[in-house]
C-alpha positions in Angstrom: 26.1 13.4 57.2 23.1 11.9 58.8 24.4 8.4 58.8 22.6 6.1 56.3 20.4 8.2 54.0 20.4 9.6 50.5 18.0 10.0 47.0 18.0 12.9 43.8 19.7 14.2 40.1 19.8 15.1 36.0 20.6 17.8 33.4 22.8 20.9 33.9 20.9 24.0 34.7 21.9 27.1 32.8 20.4 30.4 34.1 21.3 33.8 32.8 23.8 35.5 35.1 22.8 39.2 35.6 25.3 41.8 36.6 26.4 41.5 40.2 27.1 44.2 42.6 27.5 42.3 45.8 30.4 42.9 48.1 30.9 39.2 48.4 32.4 37.5 45.3 30.0 34.5 44.6 30.9 30.9 44.1 27.6 29.8 42.6 25.8 33.1 42.9 26.3 36.7 41.9 23.8 38.4 44.1 22.9 42.1 44.3 21.4 43.6 47.4 19.3 45.7 45.2 17.8 42.7 43.5 15.2 42.2 46.2 14.0 45.7 46.3 15.1 46.1 49.9 12.8 43.3 51.0 15.8 41.0 51.6 17.3 43.5 54.0 14.3 43.9 56.2 14.4 42.2 59.6 13.1 38.6 59.6 12.5 35.7 61.9 13.5 32.6 60.0 13.0 29.0 61.1 15.5 26.5 59.8 14.9 22.7 60.1 16.7 19.7 58.8 16.1 15.9 58.6 19.8 15.4 59.3 19.5 15.7 63.1 22.6 17.9 63.3 23.1 19.4 66.7 22.7 23.1 67.4 26.5 23.2 68.1 27.2 21.7 64.7 24.8 24.1 63.0 26.2 27.2 64.7 29.8 26.2 64.0 29.2 25.7 60.3 26.3 28.0 59.4 24.6 29.8 62.4 27.5 32.0 63.5 28.6 33.1 60.0 25.0 33.9 59.1 24.4 35.9 62.3 27.5 37.9 61.5 26.4 38.4 57.9 22.8 39.1 58.6 22.5 40.8 62.1 19.0 41.9 61.1 17.8 38.3 60.8 16.8 36.2 63.8 17.5 32.7 62.6 16.2 29.9 64.7 17.5 26.4 64.1 15.3 23.4 65.2 17.0 20.1 65.6 15.3 16.9 64.6 14.7 14.6 67.6 13.1 11.2 68.2 9.9 12.9 69.3 10.1 15.9 66.9 10.2 14.9 63.3 9.0 17.0 60.5 5.4 15.9 60.7 5.3 16.6 64.5 6.8 20.0 63.9 4.3 20.9 61.1 1.4 19.6 63.2 2.4 21.9 66.1 1.8 24.9 63.8 5.5 25.8 63.3 6.4 27.5 60.1 9.6 26.2 58.4 11.2 28.9 56.2 14.4 26.9 55.2 14.6 23.1 55.0 17.9 21.4 54.4 18.8 17.8 54.0 21.1 15.4 52.1 20.3 14.0 48.8 19.1 10.9 50.6 16.3 12.5 52.5 15.5 15.8 50.8 13.1 14.7 48.1 10.9 12.6 50.2 10.8 15.2 53.0 9.8 18.1 50.9 7.4 16.3 48.5 5.7 14.1 51.2 5.0 17.2 53.4 4.1 19.7 50.7 7.1 21.9 51.4 8.2 22.1 47.8 8.5 25.6 46.3 9.8 26.4 42.9 12.8 28.6 43.5 13.5 29.3 39.8 12.3 32.9 39.9 14.1 33.6 43.1 17.3 32.2 41.6 17.0 34.6 38.7 16.2 37.5 41.0 19.3 36.8 43.1 21.6 35.8 40.1 22.3 32.3 41.3 24.5 30.6 38.7 24.8 26.8 38.9 27.6 26.7 36.3 30.0 27.6 39.0 29.2 24.4 40.9 30.6 20.9 40.5 28.7 19.6 37.4 27.1 16.5 38.8 26.0 18.4 41.9 24.4 21.1 39.8 22.8 18.5 37.6 21.4 16.7 40.6 18.6 19.2 41.4 16.8 18.3 38.2 16.2 14.8 39.5 13.6 16.1 41.9 11.7 17.8 39.2 12.7 18.3 35.5 11.4 21.8 35.2 11.3 23.2 38.8 14.0 23.9 41.3 13.1 22.8 44.8 16.6 22.9 46.4 20.0 24.5 46.0 23.2 22.4 46.8 25.2 24.1 49.6 27.8 21.4 50.5 28.9 18.1 49.2 30.2 14.7 50.2 31.7 11.6 48.7 33.4 8.3 49.6 37.1 7.8 50.5 39.2 5.0 52.0 40.4 5.5 55.6 43.1 3.2 56.9 44.7 2.3 60.3 48.4 2.9 59.9 49.2 0.9 63.1 47.8 -2.3 61.5 49.8 -1.7 58.3 52.9 -1.3 60.5 52.1 -4.3 62.6 51.9 -6.6 59.6 54.6 -4.9 57.5 52.4 -3.9 54.7 53.1 -0.7 52.7 50.5 2.0 53.1 47.9 2.4 50.3 48.1 5.3 47.9 45.7 7.4 45.9 44.6 5.9 42.6 44.3 2.3 43.8 41.9 -0.1 42.1 39.5 -2.3 43.9 41.5 -5.4 42.8 44.7 -3.8 44.3 42.9 -2.9 47.5 41.4 -6.4 47.8 44.9 -7.9 47.4 46.2 -5.6 50.1 43.3 -6.5 52.4 44.2 -10.2 52.1 47.6 -9.4 53.6 46.0 -7.7 56.5 43.3 -10.3 57.2 45.0 -12.6 59.7 44.9 -14.0 63.2 47.3 -12.5 65.7 45.9 -12.9 69.2 42.6 -11.9 67.6 41.2 -11.9 64.1 42.0 -8.8 62.0 40.3 -8.0 58.7 41.7 -6.0 55.9 39.0 -4.1 54.0 35.3 -3.2 54.4 33.0 -0.4 53.7 29.7 1.3 54.8 27.4 -0.7 52.6 24.6 1.8 52.8 26.7 4.6 51.4 28.5 2.4 49.0 25.2 1.3 47.5 23.5 4.7 47.4 26.7 6.3 45.9 27.7 3.4 43.8 30.4 4.0 41.2 28.6 2.1 38.5 25.7 4.6 38.7 23.1 2.0 39.1 19.6 3.3 40.0 17.7 1.7 42.8 14.5 2.0 40.8 13.9 1.6 37.1 12.6 5.0 36.0 10.5 3.7 33.1 9.0 0.7 35.0 9.0 2.1 38.5 10.3 -1.3 39.8 13.4 -2.2 41.9 16.5 -3.0 39.9 18.3 -5.4 42.3 17.4 -8.5 40.4 16.9 -7.1 36.8 20.1 -5.0 36.5 23.1 -7.3 36.2 25.5 -4.5 37.1 24.5 -5.0 40.8 26.0 -8.5 40.7 29.3 -7.1 39.5 29.1 -4.3 42.1 28.4 -6.6 45.1 31.0 -9.1 43.9 33.8 -6.5 43.7 33.0 -4.2 46.7 31.6 -6.6 49.2 32.4 -10.2 48.3 35.9 -9.6 47.0 37.4 -8.4 50.3 35.6 -11.2 52.2 37.3 -14.0 50.2 40.4 -13.7 52.4 40.8 -16.7 54.9 39.2 -15.9 58.2 37.0 -13.1 57.0 33.7 -15.0 56.7 34.3 -16.5 60.2 34.8 -12.9 61.5 31.4 -11.9 59.9 29.7 -14.9 61.5 31.2 -14.0 64.9 29.8 -10.5 64.5 26.1 -11.4 64.1 26.5 -11.9 60.4 27.3 -8.2 59.8 30.2 -6.9 57.8 32.9 -4.8 59.7 31.7 -1.3 60.2 32.4 1.8 62.3 33.1 0.2 65.7 35.4 -2.4 64.2 37.4 0.4 62.6 37.3 3.2 65.3 36.8 1.3 68.6 38.0 -2.3 68.2 40.7 -1.3 65.7 40.7 -4.7 64.1 39.7 -3.4 60.6 42.6 -2.0 58.6 40.8 -0.2 55.8 37.3 1.3 55.8 35.5 3.0 52.9 33.3 5.7 54.3 32.1 9.3 53.8 34.9 11.9 53.4 33.1 14.0 56.0 33.1 11.3 58.6 36.4 12.3 60.3 34.8 15.6 61.2 31.8 13.8 62.6 33.9 11.6 65.0 36.9 13.8 65.6 37.7 12.4 69.0 37.7 8.8 67.7 39.9 9.6 64.8 42.3 11.7 67.0 42.8 8.5 69.1 44.0 6.6 66.0 47.1 6.6 63.9 45.3 6.9 60.5 45.3 8.5 57.1 43.0 8.5 54.1 43.2 7.9 50.3 40.9 8.1 47.4 38.2 5.5 47.0 39.5 2.5 45.0 38.2 2.4 41.4 36.9 -0.2 39.0 39.2 -1.4 36.3 36.4 -0.6 33.8 36.0 3.0 35.1 39.5 4.4 35.8 39.5 7.6 37.8 35.8 7.4 38.7 35.0 7.6 42.4 31.6 7.5 44.1 28.7 9.6 43.2 28.4 13.0 44.8 26.3 13.3 48.0 25.1 16.9 48.1 23.0 18.6 50.7 20.3 21.0 49.6 18.9 24.1 51.2 15.4 25.2 50.1 12.9 28.0 50.6 9.7 26.2 51.6 6.2 26.7 50.3 5.0 27.9 53.7 7.6 30.6 54.2 6.2 34.2 54.3 9.8 35.6 54.1 11.1 34.0 50.9 13.4 36.9 49.9 15.2 36.8 53.2 15.4 33.0 53.2 16.8 33.1 49.6 19.3 35.7 50.6 20.6 33.3 53.3 21.0 30.5 50.8 22.6 32.9 48.3 25.2 33.7 50.9 25.9 30.1 51.7 26.9 29.4 48.1 29.1 32.6 47.8 32.8 32.2 47.5 33.2 33.7 50.9 31.1 31.1 52.7 32.2 28.2 50.5 35.8 29.0 51.5 34.9 29.1 55.2 33.1 25.8 54.9 36.0 24.2 53.0 38.5 25.3 55.5 36.5 23.6 58.3 36.4 20.3 56.3 32.9 20.7 54.8 33.2 19.7 51.1 32.2 22.7 49.0 29.9 22.6 46.0 32.0 25.2 44.3 34.1 24.1 41.3 36.8 26.6 42.3 40.2 24.9 42.6 41.3 27.6 45.1 38.4 26.8 47.4 39.0 23.0 47.1 42.7 23.6 47.9 41.9 24.9 51.4 39.7 21.9 52.3 40.2 21.0 56.0 43.1 23.5 56.5 41.5 24.9 59.7 40.7 21.5 61.1 42.6 19.2 63.5 43.4 16.9 60.6 45.0 19.4 58.2 48.2 17.3 58.0 46.2 14.3 56.6 45.8 13.4 53.0 42.5 15.3 52.8 43.0 16.2 49.2 42.2 12.6 48.4 38.5 13.5 48.5 39.0 15.3 45.2 41.3 12.8 43.6 38.6 10.9 41.6 36.0 12.3 39.3 32.4 11.9 40.6 30.4 9.1 39.1 27.3 10.2 37.2 24.3 10.3 39.4 21.5 8.0 38.1 17.8 8.4 38.4 16.8 8.9 42.1 13.4 8.3 43.4 11.7 9.6 46.5 11.3 6.0 47.4 15.0 5.1 47.3 15.2 5.2 51.1 12.7 2.4 51.3 15.0 0.2 49.3 18.2 1.0 51.0 17.8 -1.3 54.0 16.8 -4.4 51.9 19.6 -3.8 49.4 22.1 -3.5 52.3 20.6 -6.5 54.1 21.5 -8.6 51.0 25.2 -8.1 51.5 26.0 -10.6 54.3 24.1 -13.6 52.9 25.7 -13.1 49.5 29.1 -13.0 51.1 28.4 -16.1 53.2 26.5 -18.3 50.7 27.3 -16.8 47.3 23.8 -17.3 46.0 23.1 -14.1 44.1 19.9 -15.3 42.4 18.1 -16.4 45.5 19.1 -13.4 47.6 18.5 -10.8 44.9 15.1 -12.3 44.0 14.0 -12.3 47.6 15.2 -8.7 48.0 13.2 -7.8 44.9 10.0 -9.3 46.2 10.5 -7.5 49.5 11.1 -4.1 47.8 8.2 -4.5 45.3 5.9 -4.9 48.3 7.4 -1.9 50.1 7.0 0.3 47.0 3.4 -0.8 46.5 2.6 0.0 50.2 4.3 3.4 50.0 2.5 4.4 46.8 -0.8 3.6 48.4 
């Protein structure tokens, strides 16, 4: 939920599930208080840090308060990332981070670049963590960071959906969109909503960073075998850009709109503030990030449109991992916290608040958002599609994200894929070489 980040994913993990004697029925864990030999119940001072930048209020609402209630013997201190307090500054100050958490986009580079990686495999066995009770692509994803070590455990998830402004549909007499639409159908609908009426309105757009990182065609940013960018060499990118970005912009007036907005495709402000964008593909969690803006709109949400060639396949999953760090001196207690976060009890609490669970329990998915201000919206649309397989993710994916996204407007405006993609490839090859030095 940190805006424009993502990398990480692979083969399903099967760990032996030992007998459980925990009072909390687990979602992805069957923990026993006895498993830690009492160490996990000892008082502890735990420091939690995230690259997400989430506020202390957000942390407490979702995690801090329930953890304090569950573990009164633990003093859990959450440190928020700030402009002058990144992970390097925090480590330089001498602070010990016991638990690090971040989305798939930032997790790998943060833990690997800062030496925070710790193989949690033995702790998972000790606390009976069972990945088979998680959504499969999310469980698979942890093996992307390392094929034989576990550096993070998924705690909550995210994906892409299509939000729409009902007032604009009413204004132009267009029927509301429905779950299960294809991109071609959404593009045709967008054409009917791209028109001038006192000002220019546009029908369909998306968050290009998230659409690229979570692309439905499962295209990797970097070729795993060659270690090179794929933007020019993988022809699937051309099909993807043409469908998701160029297709909606073919409607008369759309390109002029982009030119008038500093050659940027319609984004958050155009949808939430200016209200001249009718449909916007964005993270399913985003309504809970900007509740006041959405409360001021007449809106609803449907599943992300799908490719004709991949019926029923939505975006890739966008999990967030929690990890016990290499520097922690209280690993049992830190693991006990993570074990609880993936329990049925906690997964249900998160789901009710509108935090997408990693649990594959239908009962837990069913209560998604039911304690939120938007419980009457079509929130179940977030689970309508299957998750696209997550391709190879590199710790350098974030470096390629901005150049890949920067290629969107020029391709829309001039249609020259070869020149734009080749230029992007040259730029990203240099960025990779510099980073690897």
